[in-house]
C-alpha positions in Angstrom: 42.0 -24.0 -49.0 45.0 -22.5 -50.9 48.0 -21.1 -49.0 47.0 -17.6 -50.2 43.5 -18.0 -48.9 44.9 -19.3 -45.6 47.1 -16.3 -45.2 44.3 -13.9 -46.1 42.2 -15.7 -43.5 44.8 -15.0 -40.9 44.8 -11.3 -41.7 41.0 -11.3 -41.8 40.8 -12.9 -38.4 43.2 -10.3 -37.0 41.1 -7.5 -38.6 37.9 -8.8 -37.2 39.5 -8.9 -33.7 40.9 -5.4 -34.2 37.4 -4.1 -35.3 36.1 -4.9 -31.8 38.7 -2.7 -30.0 38.4 1.0 -29.2 41.5 1.8 -31.3 39.6 0.8 -34.5 37.6 4.0 -34.3 34.2 5.0 -35.7 32.8 7.0 -38.6 35.2 8.1 -41.3 38.2 6.3 -39.7 36.3 3.0 -39.5 35.1 3.3 -43.0 38.6 4.1 -44.3 40.0 1.0 -42.5 37.3 -1.2 -44.0 38.0 0.1 -47.5 41.8 -0.1 -47.1 41.6 -3.7 -45.9 39.4 -4.7 -48.7 41.8 -3.3 -51.2 44.6 -5.2 -49.6 42.7 -8.5 -49.8 41.8 -7.7 -53.5 45.3 -6.6 -54.7 47.4 -8.9 -52.5 51.2 -8.7 -52.3 53.1 -7.3 -55.3 55.4 -9.6 -57.0 58.6 -9.1 -59.1 56.2 -8.9 -62.1 55.1 -5.5 -60.9 57.4 -2.9 -62.3 57.9 -1.0 -59.1 58.7 -4.2 -57.2 60.8 -6.1 -59.8 63.9 -5.7 -57.7 62.3 -6.5 -54.4 61.2 -10.2 -53.9 58.6 -10.2 -51.1 58.1 -13.9 -51.1 59.6 -14.3 -47.6 56.9 -12.0 -46.3 54.0 -13.1 -48.5 54.6 -16.8 -47.8 54.3 -16.3 -44.0 51.4 -15.4 -41.7 51.6 -12.6 -39.1 49.5 -11.9 -36.1 49.0 -8.4 -34.6 51.8 -7.4 -32.3 51.0 -7.7 -28.6 50.6 -4.8 -26.2 53.8 -4.8 -24.2 55.9 -2.4 -22.2 59.7 -1.7 -22.5 61.7 -0.7 -19.4 63.5 2.6 -19.1 67.0 1.0 -19.3 66.1 -0.5 -22.7 64.8 2.8 -23.9 68.0 4.5 -22.9 70.2 1.9 -24.6 68.2 2.3 -27.8 68.3 6.1 -27.6 72.0 6.3 -28.6 73.0 5.9 -24.9 70.6 8.7 -24.0 72.3 11.3 -26.2 69.0 12.7 -27.5 66.8 14.0 -24.7 63.7 14.9 -26.8 62.4 11.4 -27.1 59.2 9.7 -28.0 59.0 5.9 -27.5 56.6 3.8 -29.5 56.4 0.1 -28.8 54.6 -2.1 -31.3 52.8 0.9 -32.7 51.6 2.2 -29.3 53.1 5.3 -27.7 54.7 4.4 -24.4 56.7 7.5 -23.3 57.3 11.1 -24.3 59.9 13.6 -22.9 58.4 16.4 -20.8 60.3 18.9 -23.0 58.1 17.9 -25.9 54.9 19.1 -24.2 53.0 21.2 -26.7 54.9 19.8 -29.7 54.0 16.1 -29.7 50.6 14.6 -29.4 49.2 11.2 -30.0 46.5 10.9 -32.6 44.0 8.3 -31.4 40.4 8.3 -30.2 37.2 9.8 -31.5 38.2 13.4 -30.9 41.2 13.3 -33.3 40.6 15.2 -36.5 40.2 13.0 -39.6 42.9 15.0 -41.4 45.4 13.8 -38.7 44.4 10.2 -38.9 44.0 10.1 -42.7 46.2 12.7 -44.4 45.6 13.3 -48.1 47.7 11.0 -50.3 47.8 9.9 -53.9 45.1 7.4 -54.9 47.9 5.0 -55.8 49.6 5.0 -52.5 50.0 1.3 -52.5 48.8 -1.9 -50.8 51.2 -1.6 -47.9 49.8 1.9 -47.0 46.4 0.3 -47.1 47.5 -2.4 -44.8 48.9 0.2 -42.4 45.7 2.2 -42.6 43.7 -0.9 -41.7 45.8 -1.7 -38.6 47.6 1.4 -37.2 46.8 2.4 -33.6 48.6 5.5 -32.3 49.7 8.2 -34.6 52.7 10.2 -33.4 51.9 13.8 -34.3 54.8 16.4 -34.3 53.4 20.0 -34.7 56.1 22.7 -34.9 54.6 26.1 -34.5 55.0 28.9 -37.1 58.4 30.7 -36.7 59.6 28.2 -34.1 63.3 27.1 -34.3 63.9 23.8 -32.4 67.6 23.5 -31.7 67.5 20.0 -30.3 66.6 17.1 -32.6 63.5 15.1 -31.8 64.0 11.4 -31.7 60.9 9.2 -32.4 62.0 5.7 -31.4 59.9 2.8 -32.8 60.6 -0.4 -30.9 59.4 -3.8 -32.3 58.8 -6.3 -29.5 57.5 -9.2 -31.5 56.1 -12.5 -30.2 56.4 -15.1 -33.0 55.7 -13.4 -36.4 54.1 -10.1 -35.6 52.8 -7.3 -37.9 53.5 -3.8 -36.5 52.0 -0.7 -38.2 53.7 2.6 -37.0 52.4 5.9 -38.1 54.2 9.3 -37.9 52.9 12.8 -38.9 55.3 15.8 -39.0 53.7 19.2 -39.5 56.0 22.2 -39.7 54.5 25.6 -39.5 55.4 28.7 -41.6 59.1 29.7 -41.3 59.8 27.0 -38.7 62.8 24.8 -38.4 63.3 21.4 -36.8 65.3 18.2 -37.0 63.7 14.8 -36.6 65.4 11.4 -36.1 63.0 8.5 -36.9 64.5 5.2 -35.8 63.5 1.6 -35.7 64.9 -1.2 -33.5 64.1 -4.7 -32.4 64.1 -6.4 -29.1 64.8 -9.8 -30.8 61.7 -11.5 -29.4 60.5 -12.9 -32.7 60.1 -12.0 -36.3 58.8 -8.4 -36.7 57.3 -7.1 -39.9 57.3 -3.3 -39.5 55.0 -1.7 -42.1 55.5 2.0 -41.4 53.9 5.2 -42.9 55.3 8.7 -42.4 53.6 11.9 -43.6 55.5 15.2 -43.7 53.7 18.5 -44.3 55.7 21.8 -44.6 54.1 25.2 -44.7 55.7 28.2 -46.5 59.4 28.6 -45.7 59.5 25.7 -43.3 62.7 23.7 -43.0 62.8 20.0 -41.8 66.0 18.0 -41.5 65.1 14.3 -41.3 67.2 11.2 -40.5 65.8 7.7 -40.6 67.8 5.0 -38.9 66.7 1.3 -39.4 68.6 -1.1 -37.2 66.3 -4.1 -36.9 67.3 -7.7 -36.5 68.5 -9.9 -39.4 65.2 -11.9 -39.3 62.9 -8.9 -39.4 61.3 -7.1 -42.3 60.9 -3.4 -42.8 58.7 -1.8 -45.5 58.1 2.0 -45.2 56.3 4.7 -47.2 56.9 8.4 -46.8 54.7 11.2 -48.2 56.1 14.7 -48.3 54.0 17.8 -49.1 56.0 21.0 -49.6 54.8 24.6 -50.0 56.5 27.7 -51.3 60.2 28.1 -50.2 60.0 25.1 -47.9 62.9 22.6 -47.6 62.9 19.0 -46.7 66.1 17.0 -46.4 66.1 13.3 -45.6 68.8 10.7 -45.1 68.3 7.0 -44.6 70.7 4.7 -42.8 69.8 1.0 -43.1 71.8 -1.4 -40.9 69.5 -4.4 -40.5 66.5 -6.3 -41.6 66.2 -9.3 -43.9 64.2 -7.2 -46.4 64.2 -3.4 -46.0 62.7 -0.9 -48.4 61.8 2.8 -48.2 59.4 4.3 -50.7 59.3 8.1 -50.9 
């Protein structure tokens, strides 16, 4: 068996195990996962021969094998330390792709997209057909979707911090998913941050979708401060309507390989 086949076999075994869990879903979601995973197996990892990836050598990721990240908890003290010493009170904590905590003040604004009652449009937002192999991999393996719904005409004065924590054991694949929907004439600020607990080598493969209605304003900051042994590949899709404004800033402080595609 070739090394490529061995690596694909590892992902296939993980996918087969995930298929037997409630998080895998049914109906349209299950079908989308199957199709996405098959595309990933067919296309494989891009190389520097691909025009969009000629400046990003993914060999350190492609040459390794990753298992799905374990289901773990993170204590409150760690959450506070990662939350800029508790400076942002509107906090959502996601550990290894699973929501673990949400501030009471976010009641009515933040929900978790998971389970059979979640609308398909929430779990599978419309994206270009050429979204890419890593979006397919995220679609195959994501569990909880953090959904931020800002009502029409609402103005949120405090920034919302969505903290994604990687608590890897060995080499772990983590598939976070964030959806921001800003209603007509609404305004909000969102901090999307990523941090490691240095328990292993984390490969964070993140997807963020942002949908702005007419006149909506979203100020977005992404902070990536993972460990020097970890990897971070992220895709963001933004849909704007008439007179809407989306501003995004990315601050990258860590990671062996880090890339943001917008």
